[in-house]
C-alpha positions as CSV (number, residue, x, y, z in Angstrom):
1,M,-36.5,245.5,244.4
2,N,-33.0,245.0,245.3
3,R,-31.2,241.8,245.1
4,T,-29.4,239.3,247.3
5,I,-26.2,238.1,245.7
6,P,-25.2,234.6,246.9
7,I,-21.8,234.7,245.1
8,G,-20.7,231.5,246.8
9,A,-23.4,229.6,245.0
10,L,-22.3,230.3,241.4
11,A,-22.5,226.6,240.8
12,C,-26.3,227.1,241.1
13,A,-26.4,230.3,239.0
14,G,-30.0,229.8,238.0
15,V,-31.0,230.0,241.7
16,I,-28.7,233.0,242.1
17,L,-30.5,235.0,239.5
18,L,-33.8,234.3,241.2
19,R,-32.5,235.3,244.6
20,M,-31.2,238.6,243.1
21,S,-34.6,239.6,242.3
22,P,-36.7,241.8,244.3
23,A,-36.2,245.1,242.3
24,L,-35.9,248.7,243.5
25,A,-37.9,251.9,242.9
26,H,-40.1,252.9,239.9
27,A,-38.4,255.8,238.2
28,V,-40.1,258.8,236.5
29,C,-37.9,260.6,233.9
30,G,-39.4,263.1,231.4
31,S,-42.4,261.4,229.8
32,R,-41.3,257.9,230.9
33,V,-42.1,255.7,233.9
34,Y,-39.6,252.9,234.4
35,P,-41.5,250.4,236.5
36,V,-40.2,248.0,239.2
37,T,-39.0,244.9,237.4
38,L,-38.7,241.5,239.0
39,T,-35.2,240.2,238.4
40,L,-33.1,243.5,238.3
41,D,-33.1,246.8,240.0
42,D,-34.6,249.7,238.1
43,P,-32.8,253.1,237.8
44,G,-34.7,255.0,240.5
45,V,-34.9,255.9,244.1
46,A,-38.3,256.0,245.9
47,D,-40.3,255.0,249.0
48,E,-41.7,251.6,248.2
49,L,-42.6,248.2,249.6
50,T,-42.5,244.8,248.0
51,L,-44.8,242.6,250.0
52,P,-44.3,239.9,248.8
53,Q,-42.4,238.6,245.8
54,I,-42.7,234.9,245.4
55,V,-40.2,232.8,243.4
56,Y,-40.5,229.1,242.5
57,S,-38.0,227.0,240.6
58,R,-37.4,223.3,240.1
59,Q,-33.9,221.9,239.8
60,A,-32.7,218.6,238.4
61,A,-31.6,215.8,240.7
62,D,-27.9,216.1,239.8
63,G,-27.2,212.6,241.2
64,G,-29.0,213.3,244.4
65,P,-32.1,211.6,245.9
66,G,-34.4,213.5,243.5
67,P,-35.2,216.9,242.0
68,S,-35.5,219.9,244.3
69,H,-38.4,222.4,244.5
70,D,-37.1,225.8,245.7
71,S,-39.5,228.5,246.8
72,S,-38.6,232.0,248.1
73,L,-40.8,234.5,249.8
74,Q,-39.0,237.9,249.3
75,F,-39.5,241.3,250.9
76,E,-38.0,244.7,250.4
77,Y,-38.4,248.2,251.9
78,D,-37.0,251.3,250.1
79,K,-36.6,254.6,251.9
80,R,-35.4,257.9,250.5
81,L,-33.3,260.3,252.5
82,T,-33.5,263.0,249.8
83,D,-35.2,263.0,246.4
84,D,-32.1,261.5,244.8
85,F,-30.6,259.3,247.5
86,G,-31.9,256.4,249.5
87,F,-31.5,253.0,251.0
88,A,-33.1,249.6,250.3
89,F,-33.4,246.7,252.7
90,N,-34.3,243.2,251.6
91,D,-34.3,239.6,252.7
92,D,-36.1,236.4,251.8
93,Y,-37.4,233.3,253.4
94,N,-36.5,230.1,251.5
95,V,-38.2,226.7,251.4
96,N,-36.1,223.9,249.7
97,Q,-37.9,220.6,249.2
98,Q,-36.2,217.6,247.7
99,N,-37.8,214.3,247.0
100,N,-37.1,211.6,249.6
101,A,-35.4,214.2,251.8
102,K,-36.3,216.5,254.6
103,T,-37.6,220.0,253.7
104,E,-35.3,222.7,254.7
105,T,-36.3,226.3,255.5
106,G,-34.5,229.5,256.6
107,W,-33.6,233.1,255.9
108,D,-31.2,234.3,253.3
109,D,-28.5,236.9,254.2
110,V,-29.6,240.5,254.7
111,T,-28.8,242.9,251.9
112,V,-28.6,246.7,252.1
113,T,-28.2,249.1,249.1
114,A,-27.2,252.7,249.2
115,K,-28.2,254.4,245.9
116,W,-28.2,257.7,244.1
117,A,-30.3,258.1,241.0
118,K,-31.5,261.0,238.9
119,C,-33.2,261.9,235.7
120,V,-30.2,263.5,234.1
121,D,-31.8,264.3,230.8
122,P,-35.7,264.6,230.8
123,D,-35.8,265.5,227.1
124,S,-34.3,262.2,226.1
125,N,-35.8,260.3,229.1
126,F,-32.3,259.2,230.3
127,Q,-32.1,258.0,233.9
128,L,-28.8,257.3,235.6
129,G,-27.9,255.8,239.0
130,F,-25.0,254.6,241.1
131,G,-25.1,252.4,244.1
132,V,-23.3,250.0,246.5
133,I,-24.9,246.7,247.4
134,Q,-23.8,245.1,250.6
135,E,-24.6,241.5,251.4
136,F,-24.0,240.8,255.1
137,G,-22.6,237.2,255.5
138,R,-23.7,234.9,258.3
139,T,-27.0,236.9,258.8
140,G,-29.0,234.1,257.2
141,T,-29.6,230.4,257.8
142,S,-26.5,228.4,256.9
143,H,-28.1,225.1,256.0
144,I,-30.5,226.8,253.5
145,G,-27.6,228.1,251.4
146,S,-26.9,231.6,252.8
147,D,-23.3,232.8,252.4
148,Q,-20.7,232.5,255.2
149,Y,-19.1,235.6,253.8
150,G,-20.8,238.6,252.2
151,N,-19.8,240.8,249.3
152,T,-19.8,244.4,248.2
153,A,-21.0,245.3,244.7
154,P,-20.5,248.8,243.2
155,T,-23.3,249.1,240.7
156,I,-24.5,251.3,237.8
157,Y,-28.1,251.7,236.8
158,L,-29.5,252.9,233.5
159,G,-32.9,253.8,231.9
160,K,-33.6,255.0,228.4
161,G,-36.7,255.5,226.3
162,L,-36.4,254.6,222.6
163,D,-38.1,257.7,221.3
164,F,-35.6,258.1,218.5
165,I,-37.1,255.1,216.6
166,P,-38.8,256.5,213.5
167,A,-41.7,254.1,213.7
168,P,-44.2,255.6,216.3
169,L,-45.6,252.3,217.4
170,L,-42.2,251.2,218.4
171,Q,-41.4,254.3,220.4
172,P,-43.0,253.0,223.6
173,L,-40.1,250.6,223.9
174,Q,-37.7,251.3,226.8
175,F,-34.6,249.9,228.3
176,T,-33.3,249.5,231.8
177,G,-30.0,248.0,232.9
178,E,-28.0,247.1,236.0
179,F,-24.3,246.2,236.0
180,S,-22.2,245.2,239.1
181,Y,-18.8,243.9,240.1
182,A,-19.3,241.9,243.3
183,V,-16.2,241.8,245.6
184,A,-16.3,238.9,248.1
185,D,-15.4,239.5,251.7
186,K,-13.2,236.4,251.4
187,E,-12.2,235.6,247.9
188,F,-12.2,232.0,246.7
189,R,-8.7,230.5,246.2
190,Q,-7.4,227.2,245.0
191,F,-4.0,225.8,246.0
192,E,-1.9,222.7,245.6
193,V,-1.1,220.5,248.6
194,T,1.7,217.9,248.5
195,D,1.4,214.8,250.7
196,P,4.8,214.5,252.5
197,R,4.6,210.7,252.6
198,T,3.6,209.9,249.0
199,G,4.5,213.1,247.2
200,A,1.1,213.1,245.6
201,V,-0.2,216.6,244.7
202,S,-3.9,217.5,245.2
203,V,-5.8,220.7,244.6
204,R,-7.8,222.2,247.5
205,A,-9.8,225.3,248.0
206,N,-10.6,227.6,250.8
207,D,-14.1,228.4,252.0
208,G,-14.3,231.8,250.2
209,S,-16.5,233.0,247.3
210,P,-15.4,234.2,243.8
211,N,-15.6,237.8,242.8
212,A,-18.2,238.1,240.0
213,W,-19.5,240.2,237.2
214,I,-23.3,240.5,237.3
215,G,-25.3,242.1,234.5
216,S,-29.0,242.5,233.8
217,F,-31.1,244.5,231.3
218,S,-34.8,244.7,230.5
219,L,-36.6,245.6,227.3
220,Q,-40.1,246.9,228.0
221,Y,-43.1,248.0,225.9
222,S,-45.1,250.6,227.8
223,V,-48.7,250.6,226.8
224,P,-49.4,253.6,229.1
225,Y,-46.8,255.6,227.1
226,L,-48.4,254.5,223.9
227,Q,-51.8,255.7,225.1
228,N,-50.6,259.0,226.6
229,Q,-47.7,260.0,224.3
230,I,-48.3,258.4,220.9
231,K,-52.1,257.8,220.3
232,D,-55.0,257.0,222.6
233,F,-56.4,253.8,221.1
234,G,-59.1,253.6,223.8
235,L,-57.8,250.3,225.2
236,P,-59.9,248.8,227.9
237,E,-58.8,247.6,231.3
238,P,-56.5,245.9,232.0
239,L,-54.7,246.4,228.6
240,A,-54.3,250.1,229.0
241,H,-52.0,249.6,232.0
242,L,-49.9,246.7,230.9
243,I,-46.1,246.7,230.3
244,P,-44.9,243.6,228.6
245,V,-41.2,243.0,229.6
246,A,-38.3,240.6,229.0
247,E,-35.4,240.6,231.4
248,F,-32.0,239.1,230.6
249,N,-29.6,238.2,233.4
250,W,-26.0,236.8,233.5
251,V,-23.5,236.0,236.2
252,S,-19.9,235.1,235.6
253,S,-16.9,234.5,237.9
254,A,-14.4,237.4,237.7
255,S,-11.2,235.6,238.8
256,T,-11.0,232.1,239.9
257,P,-9.9,229.2,237.6
258,G,-12.1,226.2,237.8
259,S,-15.2,228.1,239.0
260,S,-18.6,227.8,237.5
261,P,-19.3,228.8,233.9
262,T,-21.3,232.0,233.1
263,S,-25.0,231.5,233.5
264,W,-27.7,233.1,231.4
265,T,-31.5,233.4,232.0
266,V,-34.4,235.4,230.4
267,A,-37.5,236.3,232.3
268,P,-40.4,237.2,230.0
269,G,-43.6,238.5,231.5
270,V,-46.0,241.4,232.1
271,I,-46.4,244.2,234.7
272,Y,-49.8,245.7,235.5
273,L,-49.1,249.3,236.6
274,R,-51.4,251.6,238.5
275,S,-51.0,254.8,240.4
276,W,-50.0,253.4,243.8
277,Y,-49.3,249.7,243.1
278,Q,-48.3,247.2,240.5
279,V,-48.5,243.5,240.0
280,G,-45.9,241.5,238.0
281,L,-45.7,238.0,236.7
282,E,-42.8,236.4,234.8
283,A,-41.3,233.1,233.9
284,V,-37.6,232.5,234.4
285,V,-36.2,230.5,231.5
286,P,-32.6,229.2,231.6
287,L,-30.6,230.0,228.4
288,N,-27.8,227.5,229.2
289,K,-27.2,224.7,231.6
290,A,-25.5,226.9,234.1
291,G,-28.6,229.0,234.3
292,G,-30.7,226.1,235.5
293,T,-32.6,223.1,234.3
294,N,-36.3,224.1,234.4
295,V,-38.5,227.1,233.9
296,G,-39.3,229.0,237.1
297,V,-41.9,231.6,237.9
298,I,-42.0,234.9,239.8
299,V,-45.1,236.9,241.0
300,Q,-44.8,240.3,242.7
301,F,-47.1,242.8,244.5
302,H,-45.4,246.1,244.9
303,I,-46.7,249.3,246.7
304,F,-45.6,252.9,245.8
305,L,-45.6,254.5,249.3
306,D,-44.5,257.8,247.8
307,D,-47.7,257.9,245.7
308,L,-49.9,256.5,248.4
309,Y,-48.6,258.7,251.3
310,P,-46.7,261.6,249.6
311,H,-46.7,263.8,252.7
312,G,-46.2,261.1,255.3
313,I,-44.2,257.9,255.3
314,G,-43.8,258.2,251.5
315,A,-41.9,261.5,251.7
316,P,-38.1,261.7,251.8
317,L,-36.9,261.4,255.4
318,I,-35.2,264.8,255.6
319,E,-38.4,266.4,254.2
320,Y,-40.6,264.4,256.6
321,L,-38.6,265.4,259.7
322,Q,-38.7,269.1,258.8
């Protein structure tokens, strides 16, 4: 699934990485299938539906009345116009509960992605994509943490199978990546203000958001590839359809002095992949303090409409209308 990028919340970068999540289309390239991952967008375009993806995290009190429990119910719909070009629409409903405080609920900002992706080299299983992610500010619930201003993020997507490894049992390894530069609608600025009466100088900031570099990559081990392309070990259900995965994510401010430090998280887990759906489960582990204070969890149910209804709502729109 695609991601929502609350750039203004870089101070809570661990939460940012979770709210990026829903990931886009599963991609088929050569003999490889790059499945939908849970915290980054995979390098494909397809007709798909995530309904739902659920994210839970717990954050430390940080001097407040108590620790917070943050839950997010995320949705996404992906629609192709052609075989190689499509759009993704996603949003999420958040529930923030803090000890000794009122529970807050509301919608995040709406995010739309325009994306081109293609298997550029089937022989080497190399998938490439380019996209633009647009977060629309003020479309969510302000008190729940949605951004007042949105951002635009040119993005590149990659997928590559590691067939060149000389050890056959390691050849099912595969890599996907997503790298963005998010440009805020209103960039965060700091400025000095001098009190005319005392001459004291103070530093203030506007209500903008910092531009940001955002990077994610996943390392996967495809048991279906092992069974179909290397050797059929006769593995039983559900082992034959599992893809263990580890996803690494980072967010860093691109410009502003005094902004939050770079955050790092890793999300290890497993995907159960079938012909028309998949189920994913991952932990979200902070790798530094900026990435969060506790381990979170993500669970996803994802439907491949193009496999379920290939000649109906799962067909590219231009083909469907002909």
